C-alpha positions as CSV (number, residue, x, y, z in Angstrom):
1,M,-0.2,0.0,-0.2
2,L,2.9,2.9,1.2
3,R,4.5,1.4,-2.6
4,N,1.8,2.1,-4.5
5,R,1.9,5.8,-3.0
6,G,5.0,6.4,-4.1
7,Y,6.5,5.8,-0.3
8,A,10.0,3.0,-0.5
9,L,9.8,-0.5,1.5
10,D,12.9,-0.9,3.3
11,G,14.6,-4.8,3.5
12,A,12.1,-6.5,6.6
13,E,8.7,-4.6,4.9
14,E,9.9,-5.9,0.8
15,E,11.0,-9.5,2.5
16,L,7.2,-9.8,4.1
17,R,5.4,-8.4,1.1
18,R,7.8,-11.1,-1.3
19,K,6.8,-14.1,1.1
20,L,3.2,-13.0,1.1
21,A,2.9,-12.7,-2.3
22,A,4.5,-16.0,-2.4
23,L,1.8,-17.9,0.4
24,E,-1.1,-16.2,-2.1
25,K,0.4,-17.6,-5.3
26,N,0.1,-21.3,-3.6
27,V,-3.1,-21.0,-2.0
28,C,-4.2,-20.0,-5.1
29,E,-3.3,-23.1,-7.1
30,P,-5.5,-25.3,-8.3
31,G,-3.1,-28.3,-7.2
32,F,-3.7,-26.6,-3.6
33,E,-7.8,-26.5,-4.3
34,G,-7.7,-30.1,-5.2
35,R,-6.3,-31.0,-2.3
36,S,-7.6,-29.5,0.2
37,E,-11.2,-31.1,-1.1
38,E,-9.5,-34.1,-0.8
39,V,-9.1,-33.8,2.9
40,W,-12.4,-32.3,2.9
41,A,-13.7,-35.0,1.5
42,R,-12.0,-37.9,3.9
43,L,-13.2,-36.1,6.8
44,V,-16.9,-36.1,5.4
45,G,-16.7,-40.2,5.0
46,L,-15.1,-40.4,8.6
47,R,-17.9,-38.4,10.3
48,E,-20.1,-40.4,8.7
49,R,-18.0,-43.7,9.5
50,A,-18.5,-42.7,13.2
51,R,-21.8,-42.1,12.7
52,W,-22.6,-45.2,11.5
53,L,-20.2,-46.7,14.4
54,E,-21.8,-44.6,17.0
55,Q,-25.5,-46.3,15.5
56,E,-24.3,-49.7,15.7
57,G,-22.6,-48.9,19.5
58,E,-25.8,-48.0,20.6
59,K,-27.7,-50.9,18.7
60,M,-25.4,-53.4,21.0
61,G,-26.3,-52.0,23.6
62,A,-30.0,-51.5,23.0
63,A,-29.6,-55.2,22.1
64,A,-27.3,-56.2,25.9
65,R,-29.5,-54.3,27.7
66,S,-32.6,-55.9,26.3
67,V,-31.3,-59.5,26.8
68,A,-30.2,-59.0,30.7
69,A,-33.7,-57.3,31.3
70,G,-35.0,-60.2,29.3
71,V,-33.2,-62.5,31.6
72,E,-34.3,-61.3,34.8
73,N,-37.6,-60.7,33.8
74,G,-37.7,-64.6,32.8
75,S,-38.5,-64.5,29.3
76,V,-38.0,-67.6,27.1
77,I,-33.9,-67.8,26.2
78,D,-32.5,-69.3,23.1
79,E,-32.3,-72.6,23.4
80,E,-28.9,-72.9,22.4
81,V,-27.8,-71.0,25.2
82,L,-29.8,-72.9,27.8
83,R,-28.1,-76.0,26.3
84,K,-25.2,-74.5,26.9
85,T,-25.9,-73.3,30.5
86,K,-28.0,-77.1,31.2
87,K,-24.7,-79.0,30.0
88,I,-22.3,-76.3,32.5
89,L,-24.0,-76.4,34.9
90,S,-23.9,-80.4,34.9
91,D,-20.3,-80.5,34.3
92,Y,-20.5,-78.4,37.5
93,D,-22.2,-80.2,39.5
94,A,-20.5,-83.9,39.0
95,Q,-17.0,-82.1,40.0
96,L,-18.9,-80.7,43.3
97,A,-19.9,-84.1,43.9
98,Y,-16.6,-86.1,42.9
99,L,-15.4,-82.7,45.6
100,R,-18.2,-83.5,48.3
101,K,-17.2,-87.4,48.1
102,E,-13.0,-86.9,48.2
103,L,-13.5,-84.8,51.3
104,E,-16.2,-87.1,53.4
105,E,-12.9,-90.1,52.6
106,V,-10.2,-87.7,53.8
107,Q,-12.6,-86.4,56.8
108,R,-13.1,-90.0,57.8
109,E,-9.4,-91.1,57.2
110,F,-8.5,-88.0,59.7
111,R,-10.9,-89.6,62.2
112,E,-9.7,-93.0,62.3
113,W,-6.1,-91.3,62.4
114,E,-6.9,-89.1,65.6
115,A,-8.0,-92.2,66.9
116,A,-4.8,-94.1,66.7
117,N,-2.6,-91.2,68.1
118,A,-4.4,-89.4,70.3
119,P,-2.4,-90.0,73.6
120,P,-4.6,-91.6,76.6
121,A,-6.9,-89.7,78.9
122,G,-5.0,-90.5,82.3
123,G,-1.2,-89.8,81.7
124,K,0.6,-86.8,80.4
């Protein structure tokens, strides 16, 4: 602006003018505009993907809550889940029965050992 009115620019001002002109040239370049549009399109795609993932997460959360609520309310459970649960529980029951039997056997052996190794009642 000062240069147009006849004033001379010093070295720093002239350097700044050249840098601004170079930046303006780079910004107005068609390749830069295409690149900015490409970046914008990617951002829009990411935003849509994030929205879709959020909706899917909400659906899965709602499904999990309904399954949990259904189990609490005693509603019908999938037959496959029921069959697997029954098998797991019957396996646990068999394991517990075996452990109960072993515990009784160990207790019986301990009582026998205790009776055999008990000190005499009248002596020191």
